[in-house]
C-alpha positions as CSV (number, residue, x, y, z in Angstrom):
1,X,-82.0,-30.9,186.7
2,X,-81.1,-33.4,183.7
3,X,-81.0,-37.0,184.9
4,X,-78.7,-39.4,182.7
5,X,-80.5,-42.7,181.9
6,X,-78.7,-45.6,183.7
7,X,-78.8,-49.3,183.3
8,X,-78.3,-51.3,186.5
9,X,-79.1,-55.0,187.3
10,X,-78.4,-57.1,190.7
11,X,-78.0,-60.7,190.5
12,X,-77.6,-63.4,193.4
13,X,-74.1,-62.3,194.4
14,X,-75.2,-58.7,194.5
15,X,-73.3,-57.4,191.5
16,X,-74.4,-54.0,190.1
17,X,-73.7,-53.2,186.8
18,X,-73.8,-49.5,185.8
19,X,-73.6,-49.1,181.9
20,X,-74.5,-45.8,181.2
21,X,-73.9,-42.2,182.3
22,X,-74.2,-41.1,185.9
23,X,-75.0,-37.3,186.2
24,X,-72.6,-35.5,188.8
25,X,-75.8,-34.1,190.6
26,X,-77.8,-37.6,190.5
27,X,-77.0,-41.1,191.3
28,X,-79.7,-43.6,191.4
29,X,-81.4,-43.9,194.9
30,X,-82.1,-47.6,194.1
31,X,-78.3,-48.0,193.7
32,X,-77.4,-45.8,196.9
33,X,-80.0,-47.6,199.1
34,X,-78.3,-51.0,198.5
35,X,-74.7,-49.7,198.5
36,X,-74.0,-51.0,202.0
37,X,-74.8,-54.5,201.0
38,X,-73.2,-54.6,197.8
39,X,-69.6,-56.7,197.4
40,X,-69.0,-56.0,193.8
41,X,-69.7,-52.8,191.5
42,X,-68.6,-52.5,188.0
43,X,-68.9,-48.7,186.5
44,X,-68.6,-48.8,182.6
45,X,-68.7,-46.1,180.1
46,X,-69.1,-42.9,182.0
47,X,-67.0,-40.0,180.7
48,X,-69.4,-37.2,182.6
49,X,-68.7,-38.1,186.3
50,X,-66.2,-35.8,187.9
51,X,-63.7,-37.2,190.8
52,X,-65.9,-35.4,193.1
53,X,-69.4,-37.4,192.0
54,X,-67.4,-40.6,192.2
55,X,-66.0,-39.7,195.2
56,X,-69.4,-38.9,196.7
57,X,-71.0,-41.9,195.2
58,X,-68.3,-44.6,196.3
59,X,-68.3,-43.4,199.9
60,X,-71.4,-45.5,200.2
61,X,-69.9,-48.9,199.4
62,X,-68.2,-49.8,202.6
63,X,-68.8,-53.6,202.0
64,X,-67.2,-53.8,198.5
65,X,-64.6,-56.3,198.0
66,X,-64.4,-55.7,194.1
67,X,-64.5,-52.5,192.0
68,X,-63.9,-52.0,188.3
69,X,-64.2,-48.8,186.7
70,X,-63.6,-48.7,183.1
71,X,-63.8,-46.2,180.3
72,X,-64.9,-43.5,182.8
73,X,-63.2,-40.3,184.2
74,X,-60.6,-38.9,182.2
75,X,-58.5,-38.8,185.4
76,X,-58.3,-40.7,188.5
77,X,-56.5,-38.6,190.8
78,X,-54.5,-39.6,193.8
79,X,-57.4,-38.3,195.9
80,X,-60.1,-40.4,194.6
81,X,-58.0,-43.4,194.9
82,X,-57.5,-42.6,198.5
83,X,-61.2,-42.2,198.9
84,X,-61.6,-45.6,197.3
85,X,-59.2,-47.2,199.7
86,X,-60.5,-45.3,203.0
87,X,-64.0,-46.0,202.1
88,X,-63.7,-49.8,200.8
89,X,-61.6,-51.1,203.4
90,X,-62.3,-54.8,202.5
91,X,-61.4,-54.1,198.7
92,X,-59.7,-57.2,197.4
93,X,-59.8,-56.6,193.8
94,X,-59.2,-53.2,191.8
95,X,-59.6,-52.8,188.2
96,X,-59.2,-49.1,186.9
97,X,-59.1,-48.2,183.1
98,X,-58.7,-44.5,182.1
99,X,-59.6,-43.3,178.7
100,X,-56.9,-42.4,176.3
101,X,-56.3,-39.1,174.8
102,X,-53.3,-39.2,172.6
103,X,-53.1,-42.1,170.0
104,X,-49.8,-42.7,168.4
105,X,-49.0,-44.5,165.0
106,X,-47.7,-47.6,166.4
107,X,-51.0,-48.3,168.2
108,X,-50.1,-47.5,171.7
109,X,-51.6,-44.5,173.6
110,X,-50.1,-41.9,175.6
111,X,-52.0,-40.5,178.9
112,X,-50.8,-36.9,179.0
113,X,-52.8,-36.0,182.0
114,X,-51.3,-38.9,184.2
115,X,-49.0,-37.7,186.8
116,X,-47.5,-40.8,188.1
117,X,-48.4,-40.5,191.7
118,X,-51.6,-42.6,191.7
119,X,-49.6,-45.7,192.8
120,X,-48.7,-44.2,196.1
121,X,-52.4,-43.7,197.1
122,X,-53.0,-47.5,196.1
123,X,-50.2,-48.3,198.2
124,X,-51.0,-46.3,201.1
125,X,-54.5,-47.1,201.4
126,X,-55.2,-50.7,199.8
127,X,-53.1,-53.2,201.4
128,X,-55.7,-55.9,201.4
129,X,-55.6,-56.2,197.5
130,X,-54.9,-59.3,195.9
131,X,-55.7,-58.4,192.4
132,X,-54.9,-55.1,190.6
133,X,-55.3,-54.3,187.0
134,X,-54.4,-50.6,185.8
135,X,-54.8,-49.3,182.2
136,X,-53.7,-45.8,181.3
137,X,-51.5,-45.0,184.0
138,X,-47.9,-43.8,184.1
139,X,-45.8,-45.9,186.4
140,X,-42.4,-44.9,187.9
141,X,-40.0,-47.1,189.7
142,X,-40.8,-45.5,193.3
143,X,-44.7,-45.9,192.5
144,X,-44.2,-49.4,191.4
145,X,-41.9,-50.4,194.5
146,X,-44.5,-48.7,196.7
147,X,-47.3,-50.9,195.3
148,X,-45.2,-54.0,195.7
149,X,-44.3,-53.0,199.4
150,X,-47.7,-51.7,200.3
151,X,-50.0,-54.4,198.8
152,X,-48.2,-57.5,200.2
153,X,-51.3,-59.9,199.4
154,X,-51.2,-59.3,195.5
155,X,-51.6,-62.5,193.5
156,X,-52.4,-61.1,190.2
157,X,-51.3,-57.6,188.8
158,X,-52.0,-56.6,185.2
159,X,-50.3,-53.6,184.2
160,X,-50.2,-54.2,180.4
161,X,-51.9,-51.0,179.7
162,X,-49.7,-48.8,181.8
163,X,-46.3,-47.0,180.8
164,X,-43.4,-47.9,183.1
165,X,-41.0,-45.1,182.9
166,X,-37.6,-46.6,184.2
167,X,-35.0,-48.5,182.5
168,X,-34.2,-50.8,185.5
169,X,-35.6,-54.2,184.9
170,X,-34.7,-55.4,188.5
171,X,-38.1,-54.3,189.9
172,X,-40.2,-55.9,187.1
173,X,-38.0,-59.1,187.7
174,X,-39.1,-58.9,191.5
175,X,-42.7,-58.2,190.7
176,X,-42.5,-61.5,188.6
177,X,-40.9,-63.4,191.0
178,X,-43.3,-62.3,193.9
179,X,-46.6,-62.0,192.3
180,X,-48.0,-65.3,190.8
181,X,-49.6,-63.7,188.0
182,X,-47.9,-60.5,186.7
183,X,-48.4,-58.9,183.4
184,X,-45.8,-56.6,182.5
185,X,-46.3,-52.8,181.7
186,X,-45.1,-51.0,178.5
187,X,-41.5,-49.9,179.3
188,X,-40.1,-46.6,178.1
């Protein structure tokens, strides 16, 4: 079995940094043995792990309060987001950054593999969120409304890396009024 190299470190607040690749069939036993005690997890730069591999990995982190997954997985399906919400009931902060796939001439990126239904999974399973950052997601009116209604404790929302596909600005205005720190998405 080919085991990818992985760097991780722990500090006093039990933050773990996973900064290289995690093989779909191998997760560091050291991380998994401490998983139930960790409150913060940051996974960076892993394009090899599948939704299934990530799902199995995250099921061990029941005490997580903060989760950041950046430059990983070309897709976060609604299913993986539901697993995160169900397996991490104490989650207060979620930051997800997808990899881009179609750069445009104006510097923006189109994320062609996004379905736009991920927002419903966040709203349905992560009602305790106070901080949400999404990069590389399509958002539609109904999905953004679901997040706003399903996550009533939100204090900060950063959607600058998302594409909001709706021309009615009233919901964005409502978000700005309800959420202390609201960063607007790119509006189509």
